[in-house]
N, C-alpha and C positions, 0 to 999 in steps of 0.2 A: 794197228801197228804204228801208224804215223803219229797217233796221239801219244803212244808210249815213248817214242823217240823224242817228241817235243817235251814231255814231262821230264825225261832223263836229262835233257839239255838244260831245262830250267833248274832242276835240282843241282846239277853240276855248277851252274852259274851262281846259284845262291851260296853253295858251299865255298866257292872261290871268294865271293864277296865277303862272306861271313868270316873266313879265315883271315882275310886282310883286316876286317873290322875288329875281330877279337884280338889280333896281334897289336892293332893300334891302341886298344883299351889297355893291354898289358904294358905297352910302352908309356902310356899316360901314367899308369901306376908306378912305373919305374922312373918317372919324371923326365922322360925323353920326348915330351910333346913337341919340342921345337923341330924335330926331324919329320914331323907328319904334315900331310897336306889335308887340312880340315875340309877344304872344298871338295876334294875327291872322296873323303870319307863320308861327308854329308850326302854326296850324290849316290854312293853305294847304298847307304841306308835308305835313301829316298826310293831307289829302284826296288829294294827288297819289299818295302811296304807297298809300293805301287803294284808289284806282282803278287799281292796277297800273301806275303810271307811275314807279315807283321808279328804274328804270334810266335813264329820260330825265332825271329830276331829278338823279341822281348825276352823269351825264355833263355836264349843264348847269352844275352847281356847279363841277365840275372845270375846265371851259373858262373860266368867269368868273375863278376864282382864278388860273389859269395866265396869262390875259391881264393880270390886275392885276400879277402878279409880273414879267412881261416888261416892263411899263411901268415898274415900280419899278427893275428892273435898269438900264434905259436912262436913266431920269431921275435916279436917286440914286446907285446903286452905281458905275456906269461913270465918271461925272464925278469920283468921289472916288478914282480910282486914283492911287497915289503916282507921283512923277516917274519918267520912264524911267530905267532903270539901277539902281533900288533893288532890292537883293537881299540875301540873307542873308550874303553875303561882303563887303558894303560897308556899313560903319556910319558914315555921315556924318549930321550933324544935320538937313540938309534932308530926306533920304530918311526919317530916323527920324520927323520931324514929319509928313511926308506919310503915312507908314504908320500913325501913330497916328490921324490924321484919318480914314483909310479904315476903320479898325477901329471908330471911333465911329459912322460912318455905317452900317456893317454891323450894329452893335449896335442902333441905332435901328430899322433895317429889320426885323431879327429880332424885336425886342420888339413892334413894331407888328403884325407878321404873327401872332405867337402870340396876342396879345390879340384880334385880329380872329377868329382861328380858334376861340377859346373861345366868342365870341358866335355865330358861325355854327353851331357845334356845338349850342348851346342851341336854335337855331331848328330844326335838322334832327335832333333827338334821336330822333324816331319813325323816321326813315329809317335811322338807325344801328341801332336796335333791331330793326327788322323786315326792312328790305331788305339792308343791308350784311352782316349776319351770315349770312342765307340765301344771298346771292350770293357769299360769301367774298371780299369786297373790303374794303380798309382802311376803317376808320371815318373820319368826316369830318376829325377833328383829325389823325389819322395821315396821311390823304390830303394835308392841307395841308403837313405836314412833308416828305412825299415830293416834292411839287411845289416846295417851297422848295429842297430839295436839288438837284433836277434843273434848275430854272429859274434859281436864283441861284448856289448854291454850286458846282455842277458844270455851269454853263451851257455849252451847245454854241455859243452865239453870241458870248459874251464871255469873255475869259481871267480870270474872277473867281477861279477855283480857284487858278490860278498865282499871282496877286497876293496872295491870302489867305495861302497857305502861306509865300510869300517874306516877307510883312510880319510874320507871327508869328515866323518864325525870326530875322528881323532884330531884332525887339523883344527877343527872348531874348539875342541876341548883344550888343545895346546894354547890356542889364542886366549881362551878364557882364563887360563893359568898364567897369562902374561908372557907367553913365548911368542917369538916373532915367526910368522909363517909366510909362505909365498902365496899371497892372495890372488895373484894373476892365474896361477895354476888351478886354484880352487874355483875361481870364477869361470875359467874355461870349462871345467867339468860341469859346473852348475848350468852354464849356458847350453852345453851339449844335452844335458838331461831335460832342459826346458824346450829344446828344439825337437827332441825325439817324442813321438806320439805313442801312447799306450793303446794297443789294439783293442783291449777289452773296454776301457772306460772312455776312449777317445780324448782323454786328457793327456797331460804330459807325463813322461816317465819320471820327471822330478816330483810330481804330485803322487804318482803311484808307488814309487820305490823309496824316495829319499825323505820327503817331508814328514811322513808319519813317524819314521824312526827318529828323525831329528827332534821332533816335538816330544816324543816319548823320553828320549835320553836327556833332553833339556829339562823336562819336568823333574826327573829324578835328581839331576845335578842341582837344581835350585831348591829342591826339597831338602836335600842334605845341607846345602850352604845356608839356607834360612835357619835351620836348627842350630848350626854352628855359630852363625853371627849373633843370634839372639842370646846365646850363652856367653859370648866373648865381648860383645860391644855394648856401649851405652846407646841411648836412643838417638842422639844427633849423629854419632858415627855410623850406626846401623842405617839410618836414612840416607846418609851420603853414599854408602856402599850400594844401596838399592838404586839410588839415582844413577850411579855410575854404571851398574849393570843394565839398566834400561837404555841408557845412552849407547852402551857398547852393542847391544842387540840391534838398536836402530842403525848404527853404523855398519854392522855386519850385513844387514839386509841391503843397505845402500851400496855396499861394495861387491857382494857376490851372491846373495840369496835372492829369491824371487820376492817381488813386492807383495805378492799374495800371502807370504809367510809372516809379514811384519805384524799384523794384528794378532795372529795366532801365537807367535812367540812372546809378544807383549802381554797377552792375556795370561800366559803361563808364568812369566816373571811376576806379574802383579798378583796372581793367585798364590804362588808359593812364597813370595817374599813380603807381600803386603797383607792380603786378605787373611792368611792363616796366622798372622802375628799382630793383628790390629791391637787387641786388648793388651797383649804383652808389652808392646812398645809404648802404648799410652800410659800404662801403669808402672813403667820402669822406675824403680826407686832412685831418687836423687837426679834423674835425668829425663823422666817421662814428660807428659804434657803439662802436668801441674807445676813441676819445677821450672819448666820453660816459661810458663805464665808468670810464676812468682819472680823469676829473674829477668823477665822481659827479653827473652831470646827471640827476637823477631825473625831473624834469618831461619832459625831452626823451626819456628812455628810456621813460617811461610813454606818451608820445604815439606813439613808434615801435611799442611793443607793441600799442596799440589799433589803429593804422592798418594795421600789417602783419597783424594778426589777421583783417582783412577779406578777405584773399586766401589762396589755397590754400597756397602755399609760404612765406608770410611768416614765420610763427613758426619753421618749420623752418630757414630761412636764419639767423634770429636765434640760434636755439639752437646751430646749427653754429658760427657766428662766436664766440659767447661761450664755448662749450666749448673751441674751439681756443685762445682767449685764456687761459682758465684753465690749460690744459695748458702753454702757454708760460710763464706766471707760475710754475707749479709746477716746471717744468724749471729755471727760474732759481733758485728756492728750493733745489732739490736740489743744483745746482752750487755755490751759495754756501755750503752746509753739507755739503760732501763729506767733511770730516774726521770724526774720532770724538771722543768725550768728552762728559761731562755738559753742559758749557756749549754745545757744538754742538747736542746733542740738544734742549736747552731752547729754543735759538734757532730751530731748525728747526720744532719743534712750534708755538711761538708765532707764527712767520711763517705757518704753514699755518692756524692758528686765526684770525689776523687776516684772512687771505684769505677764509676761510669766513665770517667775520662780515660782511665787505664784500659778498659775493655774497648772503648771507642778507638783508642790508639792501636790495640791489637787487631781490631776489625779492619782498620784502614791500612795498616802497614804489613800485616801478615796474612789476612784472610781475604784480600782483594775486594773489600767492601761487600762481601757476600750477604745478600739480603736474608737468606735463610738462617745464617748464623746470627744476624742482627735480630731477627724475630725470636730466636731461641734465647739470646741474651736478654731481650726485653721481657720475655716471659719469666726468666729467673729473677730479674730485678723486681718485676711486679709481684712475684710470689713473696719475697722476703720483706718488701716495703709494706705490703698489706698484712704481713704477719705482725707488724708493729701497730697496735691500735691507735697510737698517738701520732702516726705519720702525717695525717692531714693537719693536725695542730702544729707539728714540728716544722713542716714546710711553710705554713703560714707565718710562723714565728721567724723563720729564717728570712723570708721576704720582708717581714716587718722590720727586722734588725737592719737589713741592708738599706731599705728605703728610709729608715730613720736617720742613720748616720754612716752606714757602711759605704755609701757611694760618694762621700765627700772626696774631692780631689781626683775622681775618676773621669775618664773621657766618656762621651756618649756611647762610643763603641764598647767600652768596658762595661758600662751600665747595661747595655742591651745584651751583652754576653752573659752577665749574671742572671738577668731575667730569663733569657732563653734556657739556661741550664735548669733553673727552677721549674720552668714550664715542662721540661723534659720529665722531671720527677713527678710533676702534677699529673701527667698523662698516665702514669703507672697507678695512681691512687684509685681504688675502687669506690671509696666513699667521698665522691667529689662534693656532695651536699654538705658533709661535715667540714671540709676545707672551706667551702663558701661561707659558712656561718662564722668560722674563726677568722677568715680573711676580712669579713665585714667588721667584726669587732676590733681587729687590729687597725684597719683602715680608719675606722671611726675615731679611735684614740689619736692616731697620727694627725688627722685633720683637725680635731677639736683642740688638741694641745699644741698645734703648730709644729709638729715634729718631722713633717715630711721635708726631705732635702730638696726634692724637685717635683713640681706638678707634672712636668713632662714625663719623668720616670714613672710616676703613679699612673698617668693616663696610658703610657706605653704598656704597663703591666696589665691594665684593664683591657686594652686592645688585644693583647695576646690571649687573655682568658676568653674574650668574646670569640676569637677565632676557634679556640678549642671547644667551647661549650655552647656557643650561640648567644644571641642578644638577651634572652631571658635570664641567663646566668648573671649578667652584668648590669641589668636595668637599674637595680637598686643602688649598685655601686656608683653608677653615673648620676643617679638622683642625689646621692650624698655630695658629690662634687658640685652639682647644681645648687644645692642648699648653701654651700660655702660661698659660692660666687654671688648668689642673691643676698646673702647676709652682709657681704662686703659692700655691695651697692646700697643696701638698706642703711648701714651705719654711716655711709657717706652722706646720704640724704638726711639722716637724723642729726648729724653734727651740723650740717648746713642749716637745718631748721632751727636748732637751738641757738644759733648765733643771732637770730632775729628776736629771741625772747628776752624778757627782763631777767637780770641776774637772779632774782628771787625764784624765778620759774625754772631755772636750769638746775641740773644735778650738780651737787657740790663736789663730785668726784668724776673722773673719767670712767665711762662705762662702755663696754664692748659686748654686744649681744649677738650670739649666733642662733638663728631661728632654724630649727630642724623639723622636717616633715616626718611625722611619726611612722609612716609606712616604709620609709627608706632605711631608717637607722635600726641597728640590731638591739638597741636598748628599749626598755619599756618606758615610753615617754608620756603615757596617758596619766600616770600618777605623779604627784608632786611630793618628793621626799621632805620630811619634816626638818625645819631649821628656822630659828628666829633670827632674822637679819637685824643689824643695827638700823636705826631710824634713817640715817642718810642713804643707806643702800636700798632700803625699802622704798624711799621716795624716788630714787633714781630709777628703780624698776617700774614704778607706777608711771613716771613720765614717759619712759620708752613704750610701755604697754599702751598708753593713750595714743601716742604718735602712731604706733603700728596698726592698731585696730581702726583708726580713722581711715587708713589707706587700704585695709584688707577686711572687709565686712564678712561676717559669718565664720570667723576663725576664733580659736581659743588658744591662749598662751599658757603653758604650764612651766613654771620655773624649775630647772633641774639643778638644785644646789649641790648635788653630789658630783657634778661633772665640771664645774667651773674652776677658775684659778684667779689669783689676784696678786698684784704687786703692792707691797706696803713698805713704808720707811720706818725702821725701828731705831730709836735713840738708845745707845748703850753708853756706859761711862767713858769708854775709850774712843769710840767713833760711832758714826751712823752707818747702817747697812740697809741695802735694798733687798727685801726678802720676797722671793717668788713662792707663793704658797697656794694650797688648795682653798676653795671657798670655805670649807669647814675649818681649816687651820686659821684662816683670816678671822672668822667669827670668834674662835677661841682666843686669839691674840688680842683682838680689840676689847675683850672683856677685862684685860689687864691695864687698859688705859686709865690714867689718873689714880691707879691703885698704889698706896704707899709701898716703899721698897720692902719693908719687913712684913707686909701683909701677904696672905696666900688665898688661893681659891681652892676649895675642896672639889673632889671629883663630883660629889653630889650637886654642888652649886653650879658647876660648869654644865653638867648634864641637864639640870632643871632650867637654867636660863637660856641655853642654846637650843634645847629640844632636839639635838642631833641624835639619830639612832645609835643605840649603845655600841654596836659593833664598829660602826664608822667612827664614833667618838674615841674609843680605845685606840684604834689604829692611828688616828691623827694626833692624839696625845703622845703616843709612842714616838711618832715622827718628830715631835717638837721637844720631847724631854729625854728620850732614850737612844736616839740615833746619833749620827755623826755631829750634827750641829745642835747643841743643846740650848735652844732659845729659852726653854723653861727648865726649872729644877724641880725634881720630884722627891717627896719624902713619903715613905722610906725609899731608899735607892733600890733599883732593880729594873729589869726589862719588861716586866708585866705590869699592866694597869689594873688596879683593883679598887673596889669601893673603899672609901676612907683615905685614899691617897691625897696628899696636899701638893699644890703646884705654886711655885714662885717664879716671878719674872727674873731671868738671869741677867742682871744689869752689867755684870763683869764679862759678858760674852765678847769674844773677839775672834776675828778670822782675817786671813790675808786678803781675801777678795772683797770688793765693795758690794758686788751683787751675788747673792747666794740663793740657790734653788733648794728648797726643802722637799726631798722626795718622800712620798707617802709610803710607809712600810707596807709591804705586800704580805697578806695573810695566807699561809699555806692552806688553812681550813677554807678560806674564801676561794682560793684557786681551785681546790678540789670541788667545792660547791659549784663554781662557775662551770667547771668541766662537766659535772653531772647535769647541771641545768642545760648546758649546750646539747648534751646527748639526748636529754628528754625532749627538747624542742625539735631536734632533728628527727627523732622517732615519730613524734606527732605529725611533723610535716610529711614524713614518708607515708603515713597512713592516708593522708589526703591525696598525695600524688599517685599512690597505687590505686585508690578508688577511682580517681579521675581517669587513669589509663584503662582500667577495666570498663568503665562506663563508655569511654570513647570508642573502645574496640567493639564492645557489644552493640553499641548504637549503629556501628557501621556494618557488622556481620549479622546481627539479629539472633543467630543461633550459633553456638560454638561448643566443642567438646572441651572437657576440663584441661587436659594436657596441652592442647593447642592454645587455649586461653592463657595458661601459665607462661608458655613459651613466648607468646606475642607481647604480653605485659612486661616480661623480663627484658625483651629486646627494646621496648620503648624506654624503659627506665635505666638501662645499664649505662647511659651517658652520665647519670648523676649518682647512681648507686646500684648494686646488684641485689635485688630483693630475694629473700629466701622463699621457696615455694610455700612453706607453711604460713608465712606472713600474707602472701597473696591469697591463700585459701581462706584465712580469717577475714580478709577484706571482702571476699566474695560472699561469705556467710553474712557479714554485716549488711551488704547491699541487698541480699535476699530478704533479710529481716525488714529492711526499709522499703522493700517492694520495687527496687530498681531492676532486679533480676528475678527469675524463677527457674526451678528445675523442670526439665522436659518431662511430660508424663511417660512413665514406663522406663525412663533412663535417668538416674540421678547424676550421671557424670556429664550430662549435656545441659547447658543453660540457655534460656531464652531471654531476650531483652524485652522488658515491659515499658511501653511508651509512657 
């Protein structure tokens, strides 16, 4: 009986304390907290928990807060619902205003609730610390958030959740349509959803309720807008609008959405506005990628590069389109310069260099010097350059023309710039060995005829070639320079030696001899071309030969009459002229010395006395009688030299210049022959290089499968040329016949090295 009375007293005391505490919570909700004694309320709650009534206290608090929230929902939130029909798909001012008011009310309700829960938490701090933790129930403040979630945001009685999501999506839609919205109210709702926890997922209510619908409606919105913009805008305008949309979504996240949404909404905009319309924008007529390149619209190209770089295939599509464009332009350059000749070669190289400069500018100014684009561009240039079989010759001719005369008046920096540009094109050439042979021929002519503007420029070019291809590529070129230097020293010694001789022992004319080492120079120096020199020249040659062989035992000199030149003075009726002529032309002109004015020499006489090869004789007679400077007169008149033609010395010849250079007429037949001869020599050299690579590889590996051997030999040779597999196979067969290799027993596709 005593225990029952004690229990009744305890229950009565709890009820009294609880009534005071419940009334205090109601006063807090009414914003009358100032009239309360928080110390007394804390002590009451403390005593309740101390007397093991924490569960009753917790449940009582939960009921009071729930009742309050239900009253708030009915009295404040429900009346603030926007007008019927407001949805995320209808953006009219009335619904927009109603939605904004709804968010303001919800913001006020939320802020009031969290403020009250902070005060209630202070009163029930002891319950949180002792009861809530031991009972594994939410702390009071967290309980208040859960109750707000279930009673307001996800109310089962009222469609608050539906209206909230619709209004938020509607406000975002209005903002996308350039309407001004109250971002602070939207942000407050987003912050509320981010603070509330979803019971099922343990994530935020923002993630569970809002984000999925937001992304879904955004995808639909941008899907429709993308289709509309593609049909209404040109490429630059389209990209500007896409860029604007991306910036807007970034700002939207920054102002009121969760940071976790940024990547997701960005992916949607990029997918709907960029990925799905890549090809369409690139191929837009009069405004797409190619027109931008053609008109050098660097800003638009840069914008396309940045936007398309956001999606997986964006840059690949750009690279493909630009590469195809470069190949088409290169094809046009090849077709425009399909002929032969120095002028065509120079124009072709200059056109290619101009095209390279243009795309280097695009690369630097619009593509952020992206190396992957540079690689694609280089492949396109390499493709069309190697489609032109004359490209090695053309590039060598371009260098030849510049190093002969094109560099006059240029600074060292400008000289180096020209050489660097041509080296860039040289890198694209697949047949570097063909270029090497042409370069040797052109360098030889520049050196022998004294046409090089600068030895420094020549050596600079060789230095660049050495960097690109190694010392073996330039060994012979450097040997040619060394021959020129040694010849200069030899002639200095020769002239000094002749000063000590008797006049009868000296040559009667000035002679300058260049001694060439046959292994360095591209010409065939082992044979001596036929030509009958006048006696004075023959004696001068003999004097020099005696001098040279006395100092260099074991050597043999072969005179190359087809490669020399001479300065002679010709007396005409009006004045004297100094003529610079080839050795053959000199021999021909000297035959007219002491010949009466009305006498002639027939073609047959000149041919017989000079013994000059017929083809060379005709070209040199053409140069003297049919070209610009007619030193000789021909009967009958005409440009062709034929048997039976008569030649007279033109005593009436006159020209404004004292010194005249007689250019040798170039023969088209000879040029084609030289080109064919060059190709044959290159092909022969390739056979030896390929066999050397095969033997070198097999000597190291001993045994090797056919395809692996082909791949390894190709790798070794590709610095000079790219061998065709069939050519390598033929060289393997030749080495098997000569017993350098053998097929493995039982497997014909495997080779063994024979020591």
